[in-house]
N, C-alpha and C positions, 0 to 999 in steps of 0.2 A: 504494500500500500504506500501511497505517497511517493515523493521523489526518490527516497532511498530504495523503495521497492522497484522503481523503474531502473535505477542504477544496477540493482541485482539482476534484473531481467536482461539488461544489456550485457552484463558480465557472463551470464549463463549462455546467451546466444554466441558470444565471442568465443568462449572456451569450448563449447560443444559443437562448433561449426554449424549452428542453426541459422538459416536465413533471417536477416534482421533489416528492417526499414524503420529508421527513426525520423520522424517528421517534427520539425521545430523543436519543442522541448525534448522529443525523442532523440534528436541529434545531439542536443546539449548534454543529456544524461550519458550518452555514449562517450562523449568527450571527457566528462567527469570520471567515469569508470576507468577509461583508458589512462587518464592522467594519474589516477590513484594507484592502479594495480600494475601498470606496465612502465610508467615513467617515474614511479617512486614518489609522486606528489601526494602523499597520504592525506594531506589536509585540503585537497582540491574540493571546491564547492562552487555553487552558483551564488552570485551576489543578489539574485532575485529572492532566494530563500534564506540566505544568511548574510545580510548586509554587514560589511566591514570584516568579512572573513579574511584569514591570513593569506590564502592562496585562491584567488578567484579565477577559476577556469572559464567561467561565464560572467560577462560584465555588462553593465548598463551601457547602451550605445551613447557615445559622448555628445552627439548632436541632439539627443532627446531631452526635453525639459522635464526634470524630476518633479517640479512643483505643480505643473499644469498637466493633468492626465488626459483631458479630453482632446481627441484628435492628434495625439502625439506619437502614435505608433508609426513604424515604418510599414506603410500599407501599399497595396496595389501591385501591379505588374512591374517587375524589375528585371533587368538583364543580368544573367550569370554567364561568365566567360570561362570555358574550360582552359586549363593551363596548357602551355605548349610543351610541357615536359613529356618524356617517354612514358613515365608512370601514368600520367593523366590520359594519354592517348591509348594506353593498353587497358584502361579501366573498363569494367563491364558497363558502368553507368554512361560513360561517354559513347560506347557502342550502342547502347539501348536508345540513346537520343539521336541515333543515326549519324554519329560522328560530326555533329554540328559544333561549330566553334563557340556559338552563343545560343542560349535558350532564355525564354522569357516565362517566368512563373510568378504567381501571386504571393505576396508576403503579408505577414501580420505579426510583428514582434517588436519588443523593446530591448531585448537582451541578445548578446552575440558571443561567439567564441573569443576569448581573450587573445588578441594577436601576438601578445608577448610570449605565449607558450607554444605557438604553432610550430616553430622550427624543432622544438624538442619532441612534440607529438609526431611530426613527420619522420624524424630520425628513427623513431621506434616502430614505424609502420602504419600510422594513421595518416593517410594521404588526403590533403584537401585539394581535390582535382578540379573543383569549380569555385571561383571567387567572384565577388561583385565586379561588374564591368566598369563601374565608375572609378573606383580607387584601387582595386585589386587587393585590398587589405581586409575585406569582410569575407569570412568563410561561409560558403554557400552549400557545397557538396563535399562530403567525405566518403572515402571507401577504404576499407582495411586491406592490407596486403595478405595474401595467403589465406583467404576465407572464401567459402562458396558464394556468399552474397551478404556483405555487411555494409550497408549504405545509410548515410544520414543526409538529410536536406534541411536547410534552414527555412525554406519556403513551404508552401502548402500545395502539393500537386493534386490534392483531392478537389481543388476548385476547378480544375480544367479536365479532369479525367472523365471519360464517357464509356458506357458499356461496350460499344463497338470500336472505341478508340482509346484504350487505356493509357493513362500516363506512364511514361517509361519506368519510373521508380516502382510503381505497382506491378507493372508487367514483369519486371525483373524479379520481384519478390515471389510472384506466383510461379514463374518459370523455375526459379531456384528451388522452391518448395516441392515442385513436382519432378525435379531432377532433369529438367529440359533446358536450362539456361545455356550451357555450353553448346548444345546442338543448335539452339536458336541463333547464338552469336556467330556460329560457323556457317549459318545459312542452310543447315540440314533440315530435313522434313521432320515435323513434330508428330507426336501421337494425335490421332484425330477422334479418339473415343475416350469417354470418361474412365472406363474400366482400365484401359492401358495406362492412362495418366496416373491413376491411383496406384497401380503396381510400381510405377517408376518412383 
């Protein structure tokens, strides 16, 4: 229950190679969990839930007014740019988006990954393959190395997903959960009946 329960869920998915898709807070708790248990930042927290914590892995966005809450969120469609690195271009989420250099997704948040710890997270295998197109300093998409599907997005892909046109993060989660992600990314034929998919 609560944020610490979400942190434990992210830890379990990471350790047991279970497909994971973290959306907004779900991405943030994945960062907290990784910072604590892989990077040795045992006091990592979110400033949203523990203001003034010693090691804020998640911080209040500097341009947001803390005193005026109405209409102060980072809202609406914003561009996310995939990084030009080999790691980003090999990532499953980049391929799921059709190898697009930039994607537009809808946002609704006041907190973000602390940019001061990003280099340490990436050195340990949490890759921020997508960042905001305006500054390149806001983390938008993460993917773990050596995991079947561990993806976090700061934005809300559920706003644009459709039954016959699923948003790439959701499509990737379902393909990974049914054992078909690798085949899909290679352009191979997928199972076309529910019984076969369940067996996979």
